[in-house]
C-alpha positions in Angstrom: 5.6 -1.2 -18.2 5.8 -3.3 -15.3 8.2 -5.7 -16.4 10.9 -2.3 -16.9 10.3 -1.1 -13.5 11.3 -4.6 -12.0 14.0 -4.8 -14.0 15.3 -1.6 -13.0 14.6 -2.4 -9.8 16.8 -5.4 -10.0 19.1 -3.4 -11.2 19.4 -1.1 -8.3 19.2 -4.0 -6.2 22.2 -5.5 -7.5 24.0 -2.1 -7.4 23.8 -2.4 -3.9 24.8 -6.1 -3.2 27.2 -6.4 -5.5 29.5 -3.4 -4.5 30.1 -5.7 -1.3 30.7 -8.7 -3.6 33.1 -6.6 -5.8 35.3 -5.2 -2.9 35.8 -8.5 -1.7 37.0 -9.9 -5.2 38.8 -7.0 -6.1 36.6 -6.7 -9.7 35.2 -3.0 -10.1 31.2 -3.4 -9.9 30.8 -1.4 -13.2 32.6 -4.4 -15.1 30.0 -6.4 -13.3 27.2 -4.5 -14.9 28.9 -4.3 -18.3 29.0 -8.0 -18.7 25.1 -7.9 -17.3 24.2 -5.8 -20.4 26.3 -7.6 -22.5 24.3 -10.9 -21.8 20.7 -9.0 -21.8 21.9 -7.7 -25.3 22.9 -10.9 -26.9 20.7 -11.5 -30.0 20.1 -7.7 -30.2 21.7 -5.3 -32.6 20.5 -1.9 -32.1 23.7 -0.2 -33.5 22.1 -0.5 -36.9 18.6 0.9 -35.2 19.6 4.9 -35.8 16.8 6.1 -33.1 17.9 3.6 -30.9 21.1 4.1 -30.5 20.2 8.3 -30.4 17.9 7.6 -27.6 20.8 5.5 -25.7 23.5 8.3 -26.8 20.9 11.0 -25.3 20.5 9.0 -21.7 24.6 8.4 -21.7 24.9 12.2 -22.4 22.9 12.9 -19.4 24.8 10.5 -17.5 28.1 12.0 -18.4 27.0 15.4 -17.6 25.9 14.5 -13.9 29.6 12.6 -13.5 31.3 15.8 -14.8 29.4 17.8 -12.2 29.9 15.7 -9.6 33.6 15.6 -10.8 33.6 19.3 -9.5 31.2 19.2 -6.8 32.9 16.5 -4.9 36.5 18.0 -5.1 37.2 20.1 -2.1 39.4 22.7 -4.1 41.6 23.7 -0.7 43.1 19.9 -1.2 43.6 20.2 -5.0 45.0 23.9 -5.5 48.3 23.2 -4.8 48.3 20.8 -8.0 45.3 22.5 -10.1 48.3 23.7 -12.3 49.8 20.4 -12.8 46.0 18.5 -13.1 44.9 21.3 -15.8 48.1 20.8 -17.9 47.2 17.2 -17.6 43.5 17.6 -18.5 44.8 19.3 -21.4 47.6 18.9 -23.2 47.8 15.1 -21.5 44.8 14.6 -23.4 46.1 16.1 -26.7 49.0 14.0 -26.5 47.7 10.6 -25.3 45.6 10.9 -28.0 47.9 12.0 -31.0 50.4 9.5 -29.9 47.9 6.7 -29.7 46.2 7.8 -33.3 49.9 7.6 -34.6 50.2 4.1 -32.9 47.0 3.0 -34.6 47.8 4.2 -38.0 51.2 2.9 -38.5 51.0 -0.3 -36.4 47.4 -1.3 -37.1 47.2 -0.1 -40.8 44.4 2.2 -40.1 43.2 5.4 -41.8 44.1 8.6 -40.7 40.7 9.7 -39.8 40.1 6.5 -38.3 42.8 6.1 -36.1 43.0 9.6 -34.7 39.1 9.5 -33.9 40.2 6.4 -31.7 42.9 7.9 -30.0 40.4 11.1 -29.6 37.6 8.7 -27.8 40.2 7.3 -25.3 42.3 10.0 -24.5 40.6 11.0 -21.1 40.8 8.7 -17.6 38.0 7.9 -15.6 37.6 9.8 -12.2 35.0 7.4 -10.2 36.1 4.3 -11.2 39.7 5.1 -10.0 38.5 7.2 -6.7 35.9 4.3 -6.1 38.8 2.0 -5.4 40.7 4.6 -3.3 37.6 4.9 -1.3 36.8 1.7 -0.6 40.6 0.7 0.4 41.3 3.7 2.0 44.4 4.1 0.2 45.8 7.4 1.4 49.1 8.5 -1.2 52.0 10.6 -1.3 52.9 13.8 -2.3 49.2 15.2 -3.0 48.2 12.8 -5.6 45.3 11.6 -5.1 43.9 15.2 -5.4 46.0 15.5 -8.6 44.4 12.4 -10.0 40.9 13.6 -8.8 41.5 16.8 -10.5 43.0 15.8 -13.9 40.2 12.9 -14.2 37.3 14.8 -13.1 38.5 17.6 -15.8 39.8 16.0 -18.8 36.8 14.9 -20.2 35.7 18.4 -22.0 39.1 18.3 -23.8 38.9 14.5 -25.1 35.1 15.4 -26.1 36.8 18.8 -28.2 39.1 16.4 -29.5 36.3 13.9 -30.4 34.1 16.9 -32.1 36.9 18.1 -34.4 37.6 14.4 -35.6 33.7 14.1 -36.4 34.1 17.1 -38.2 37.2 15.8 -40.4 35.2 12.9 -40.8 31.9 14.0 -41.8 33.5 16.8 -44.6 34.1 13.5 -46.4 30.2 13.2 -47.0 28.8 14.3 -50.1 26.0 15.7 -48.5 28.0 17.9 -46.1 28.8 21.3 -46.0 31.4 21.5 -43.5 34.8 22.6 -44.6 37.8 21.7 -42.0 40.5 24.2 -42.1 42.9 25.4 -39.6 40.6 28.5 -39.0 37.9 26.1 -38.3 39.7 23.9 -36.1 41.0 27.1 -33.7 37.8 28.4 -33.6 35.9 25.2 -32.5 38.9 24.7 -29.9 38.4 28.6 -28.8 34.7 28.6 -29.0 34.6 25.3 -27.1 37.1 26.3 -24.0 36.4 30.1 -23.7 32.3 29.8 -24.3 32.0 26.7 -21.9 34.4 28.2 -19.1 32.5 31.6 -19.3 29.2 30.1 -19.0 30.1 27.5 -16.3 31.2 30.7 -14.0 28.5 32.8 -15.3 25.8 30.0 -14.4 28.0 29.0 -10.7 27.7 32.5 -9.6 24.0 32.8 -10.3 23.2 29.4 -8.8 25.1 29.9 -5.6 23.5 33.4 -5.0 20.4 31.9 -5.2 21.5 29.0 -3.2 22.6 31.2 -0.4 19.8 33.9 -0.5 16.7 31.8 -1.7 14.5 30.1 1.0 13.4 26.7 -0.6 9.9 25.6 0.0 10.6 22.3 1.4 13.3 20.4 1.9 14.8 18.5 -1.1 14.2 21.2 -3.7 17.6 22.3 -3.4 18.4 19.0 -4.6 16.1 19.6 -7.5 17.3 23.2 -8.0 20.9 21.8 -8.5 19.9 18.8 -10.9 18.1 21.6 -13.1 21.5 23.8 -12.7 23.5 20.6 -14.0 21.4 20.2 -16.9 21.1 24.1 -17.6 25.2 24.4 -17.5 25.5 21.7 -20.4 22.5 22.8 -22.7 23.2 26.9 -22.3 26.8 27.0 -23.5 25.9 24.4 -26.0 23.4 27.0 -27.8 26.6 29.1 -28.6 29.1 26.4 -29.3 30.7 26.1 -25.9 32.0 22.8 -24.0 29.0 21.9 -21.9 30.8 18.9 -20.2 33.9 21.7 -19.1 30.7 24.3 -18.4 29.2 21.6 -15.7 32.4 20.5 -14.4 33.2 24.1 -13.3 29.6 24.7 -12.0 30.4 21.4 -10.0 33.4 22.8 -8.5 31.9 26.0 -7.6 29.0 24.9 -5.5 30.9 21.9 -4.1 33.1 24.4 -2.6 30.2 27.2 -1.7 28.9 27.1 1.9 25.0 26.9 1.5 22.6 25.1 3.6 22.2 21.7 3.3 25.8 21.3 1.1 27.5 18.4 2.7 24.9 15.7 2.5 24.3 16.5 -1.1 28.2 15.0 -1.9 26.9 11.7 -0.9 23.8 12.4 -2.6 25.5 13.1 -5.7 28.1 10.3 -5.2 24.9 8.0 -5.2 23.4 9.7 -8.5 26.5 9.3 -10.1 27.4 5.4 -9.3 23.9 5.0 -10.7 24.5 6.9 -14.0 27.9 5.1 -14.3 26.0 1.9 -14.1 23.5 2.9 -16.8 26.4 3.8 -19.4 28.5 0.5 -18.5 24.9 -1.3 -19.0 24.3 0.7 -22.2 28.1 -0.6 -23.5 27.0 -4.0 -23.0 23.9 -3.9 -24.4 24.7 -2.3 -27.6 27.5 -4.1 -28.0 27.4 -6.4 -31.3 28.5 -10.5 -30.1 29.6 -10.9 -34.0 32.1 -8.0 -34.0 33.9 -8.3 -30.8 36.4 -11.4 -31.7 37.6 -8.9 -34.7 38.2 -6.4 -31.8 40.1 -8.2 -29.4 43.7 -8.1 -30.8 43.6 -4.5 -32.1 42.3 -3.5 -28.1 45.0 -5.4 -26.8 47.7 -3.7 -28.6 45.9 -0.2 -28.3 45.4 -0.9 -24.6 49.0 -2.0 -24.6 50.6 1.1 -26.0 48.5 3.2 -23.4 49.3 2.0 -20.7 53.5 1.3 -21.6 53.8 4.5 -24.0 50.8 6.9 -24.7 50.0 7.7 -21.3 53.3 7.5 -19.7 54.9 9.6 -22.6 51.8 12.6 -21.5 52.3 12.6 -18.3 56.3 12.2 -17.9 56.2 15.1 -20.6 53.8 17.3 -18.9 55.2 16.7 -14.9 58.6 16.4 -15.7 59.5 20.3 -16.2 57.8 21.1 -12.5 60.7 18.9 -11.4 59.5 18.4 -8.0 57.9 14.8 -8.9 59.5 11.6 -8.6 59.6 8.8 -11.4 57.7 6.6 -9.2 54.4 9.0 -8.9 54.3 10.0 -12.4 54.4 6.2 -13.1 51.7 5.6 -10.7 50.0 8.7 -12.2 50.0 7.0 -15.6 49.0 3.6 -14.2 45.8 4.7 -12.8 45.0 6.7 -16.1 41.5 4.1 -16.7 39.6 4.0 -19.4 35.8 4.1 -18.4 32.5 6.2 -18.9 33.3 9.2 -21.1 35.0 6.7 -23.6 31.9 4.6 -23.8 29.7 7.9 -24.3 32.1 9.3 -26.8 32.2 5.8 -28.5 28.2 6.1 -29.1 28.2 9.6 -30.4 30.8 8.0 -33.0 27.9 6.1 -34.2 25.2 8.9 -34.2 26.6 11.7 -35.5 28.9 10.4 -38.2 27.5 10.8 -41.7 26.5 7.9 -43.7 28.9 8.6 -46.7 32.2 9.0 -43.7 30.8 6.1 -42.1 33.4 3.6 -44.1 35.9 6.2 -42.9 35.8 4.8 -39.5 34.4 1.3 -39.8 36.7 0.1 -42.2 39.2 -2.4 -42.2 37.1 -5.4 -40.9 36.8 -3.9 -37.2 35.0 -0.8 -35.7 35.7 1.9 -33.5 32.8 0.9 -30.7 34.0 -2.6 -30.6 37.4 -1.6 -29.9 36.3 0.7 -27.2 34.3 -1.6 -25.6 37.3 -4.1 -25.4 39.4 -1.5 -24.1 37.2 -0.5 -21.5 37.2 -4.1 -20.5 40.6 -4.7 -20.4 41.7 -1.4 -18.8 38.9 -1.8 -16.0 39.8 -5.5 -15.2 43.9 -5.1 -15.5 44.3 -1.9 -14.4 41.3 -1.2 -11.7 42.2 -4.3 -9.8 45.9 -3.8 -10.0 45.7 -0.2 -8.4 45.7 -1.2 -4.6 49.3 -3.7 -5.4 50.7 -1.0 -7.4 50.5 1.8 -5.5 52.2 -0.3 -2.6 54.8 -1.4 -5.0 55.8 2.0 -6.2 56.0 2.7 -2.6 52.9 5.6 -3.1 50.8 4.5 0.2 51.2 7.2 2.9 49.6 5.4 5.8 49.0 8.8 7.5 47.3 10.6 4.5 43.3 10.4 4.4 42.4 10.1 0.9 39.2 11.5 2.2 40.1 15.0 2.5 40.5 15.5 -1.5 36.4 15.4 -1.3 34.5 18.1 -0.3 32.7 16.2 2.5 35.5 16.1 4.2 34.5 17.7 7.6 31.7 15.2 8.0 34.6 12.8 8.6 35.9 14.9 11.7 36.1 13.4 15.0 34.0 15.8 17.2 30.3 15.9 17.8 28.0 18.3 20.0 25.8 17.0 22.9 23.7 18.4 25.4 22.3 17.5 29.2 20.1 19.9 31.5 21.1 20.4 35.0 18.0 18.7 36.9 16.7 18.8 40.9 19.3 17.0 42.9 22.2 17.0 40.1 25.8 17.2 41.2 26.3 20.0 38.5 23.6 22.3 40.4 25.5 25.4 42.8 28.9 24.2 41.6 31.3 25.7 39.4 32.8 24.2 36.2 36.7 24.0 37.8 35.0 21.9 41.1 33.4 19.2 38.0 35.5 16.5 36.9 35.1 15.9 33.1 36.2 13.2 30.9 39.6 13.3 28.8 38.1 14.8 25.3 35.3 16.8 26.5 35.0 20.7 26.9 32.3 22.7 28.0 31.1 25.1 25.2 27.8 26.6 25.7 25.3 27.6 28.7 21.8 28.4 28.2 20.1 29.9 31.0 16.7 30.9 29.9 17.4 33.7 27.6 20.5 33.7 28.4 23.1 32.2 25.8 27.0 32.3 28.1 30.1 30.8 27.4 30.9 28.3 30.6 34.4 29.8 32.6 35.7 27.8 35.0 34.1 29.9 37.9 30.7 29.7 35.9 28.0 28.1 38.8 25.2 25.9 37.4 21.7 26.2 38.5 18.8 23.8 38.1 17.6 24.0 34.5 20.5 25.1 32.9 21.1 23.5 29.6 24.8 22.8 28.4 25.7 21.7 25.5 29.2 20.0 25.6 32.0 18.8 22.9 33.2 15.8 22.4 34.7 13.4 19.6 32.8 12.4 16.6 31.6 15.7 15.2 28.7 15.5 12.9 27.0 19.2 11.8 23.5 19.5 13.9 20.9 21.5 12.5 19.0 21.2 15.6 21.6 22.2 18.0 22.9 24.9 15.1 26.2 24.7 15.6 28.5 24.8 12.8 32.3 23.8 11.9 34.4 26.0 10.0 38.4 25.7 8.8 40.6 28.8 9.1 42.2 27.9 4.9 46.0 29.0 4.7 45.0 31.7 2.6 42.0 33.1 4.3 42.1 36.6 4.9 41.2 36.0 8.7 44.7 35.0 9.3 45.7 37.0 12.8 42.3 38.8 12.7 40.9 38.8 16.1 37.2 37.1 16.9 36.1 40.7 17.8 36.6 41.7 14.0 34.6 38.8 12.8 31.6 40.3 11.3 28.7 39.0 13.9 25.3 38.1 13.2 22.5 38.3 15.9 22.8 34.9 18.0 26.3 34.0 17.1 28.7 32.8 19.1 32.1 31.7 18.8 32.7 29.0 21.7 35.6 26.7 20.6 38.5 26.9 18.6 40.7 23.8 17.7 44.5 24.5 17.4 46.9 21.5 17.3 45.0 19.3 19.2 44.4 21.9 21.8 41.2 23.3 22.3 41.0 26.8 22.8 37.6 28.8 24.8 37.5 32.4 23.3 38.2 35.0 26.0 35.4 37.4 26.5 36.7 40.3 25.6 36.7 39.1 21.5 40.9 39.3 21.1 41.4 35.8 20.7 43.2 35.7 17.0 43.1 33.5 14.5 46.0 31.1 12.8 46.0 29.3 9.4 44.6 25.5 10.7 42.5 26.7 12.9 39.0 24.8 13.4 36.1 27.0 14.5 33.3 26.0 16.6 30.4 28.2 16.2 26.9 28.7 17.4 24.3 30.0 15.5 21.0 30.8 17.2 17.7 30.4 15.0 15.9 33.6 14.8 
C-alpha cells in the first residue's frame, strides 16, 4: 500500500514538472505519461486478465465522465452560442462520417472484416478537446472567425456519438456469439440511437436543472462541500441515464455546460479546479493505455496505424469537416482545413478501445481481433502518432494557414474568462491628517485608471460624486486595473450579454435586493458612474460592478 501511494505521489509531482518540460520541447505531456505507463507495463500482460481489464475500464470510464463534464463546465456559452449549430453537426454528423469513411478504408485497403473495420472507425471517430486546448492555452493562440469556440464545443461534445456508434458495433459483433440473445436489426439500431440521444439529453437537462436549483438556494455547511456535491452530480449525470438506455456521456456534458454557465457562489474557482482534475484524469487514462499495451503486438500494428492515421488526417476528417461546414458558406477553406487538422485522437479513443476488450463476447472476439492485429494495439499507435505529429504542429499550422488572430484571446472561450479581466477593487480609510479629510472628490488628483466607486460612513453606503466631502473615518473603495472577484468586499462583476433582456432597461428597473448598489458601468473603455436617480440605461456589452452588502 505504501509503495502504491509513493508511486501515485511521484506521478502527481511528475505531472507538475513535466508540464514545463512539455511546453519547452513542444511535446504534449500526455504522451510522456503514456510512455511512462508503457515502460511500467513492459512484460506485464494484463489484457488477458479480464478482471484487471474491467478494473481499468471502470477507472477510465470514471475519468472520461469528468473529462466530458469539464468539457461542458469550462465552455463559455456566450462565446460558443454563435457556432453551436455548426459544432453540433460536427459532433454528430461529422462523427458518423468519420467513422464510416475510416471503416471503408480499413475494409478495402487493409482487408479487414466489416465488423472490425467499422469498430475501429467508431472507436477513433471522436476528437480530444483537452489535448487541443492545453496547447492553445499554453501557447495563447487566439484564432480567427470563432474557430476556438467551435473546436472547443465540437471536441467536447462529440464523444457521446462516438460511444453510441461503438455500442452499436459491439452489438453487431456480439450477435455472432452463439450465447448471445441479441439480434441487431434496423429497428434495434434506430431505437438505440433514439434512446441514447433523447434519454441522455433529457436526463442531462433535468439533472442540470435540479443541481442548479440546489446550488443557488442551498447553503453548504462548509467551503468545499459544493465541490463534492458537483462531483456527485457529474457521476450521477452519467449513471442515471444508463439505467434507461440513455447516453451518460451526453448527459454529463449537458450538465457541465449548464452548471458552468449558471451563476452560483464559488462557481468560477471551480473551473480552475476541474481543469486540474481533468488533467489528472487524462494522465490516468494515458497511463492505463501505456500499461495495457502489449509490447509483442505493437510491431504488427505500426504499419496499419500509420496508414489509418494518414487517411484520417488527409481524407476522412477533412471530408467530414468540409461536408458539414461548406453548406454554411461562411467558412473559408483555410479555416475548415485547420479545424480538420486539430482533430487529435486522445482519451475517449483509449476508453472506447478498452471497452471493446471488456465488452465483446468470447465467440465474437475473432471478428475484431482477427487478421494478425488487434484494435487496441492499433488505437495505441494511432493515439501516439496523432499527439506526437499533430499536437506538436498545431501552433505552426495555425500560422501557416493564417488562422492566428493577434487581437483574439483564446481564454474568452472558457467560462472562467471573467477572472482574467483587468479591473480590481481596493479600499483605504481616511485618517487623521489625511489630505482627503475636509476635501471633496473634485479637489483630489486621482491616478489614471482609478475610479472611486463607494464611500462607507458608519452605517451609510454612498456613491462618491464630484462634490462629495470626506471625513475622518470614511472608508473609500476604489477601482483600478486587475480585477478579481473579492468575496470579502462583496463586489461582483457582471456583463450585459448581446441577447440580455436588460438592454435598454434602467438601473431603477433592476430587481434590487437589500444592500445592492450599482457602483460603476464600464462601456467602450469608459468608466460611467450611475446617476443617483437610477435612470442610467444598460447597453449590450456593459460591464457592471455591483456592491452587495452581506446581511
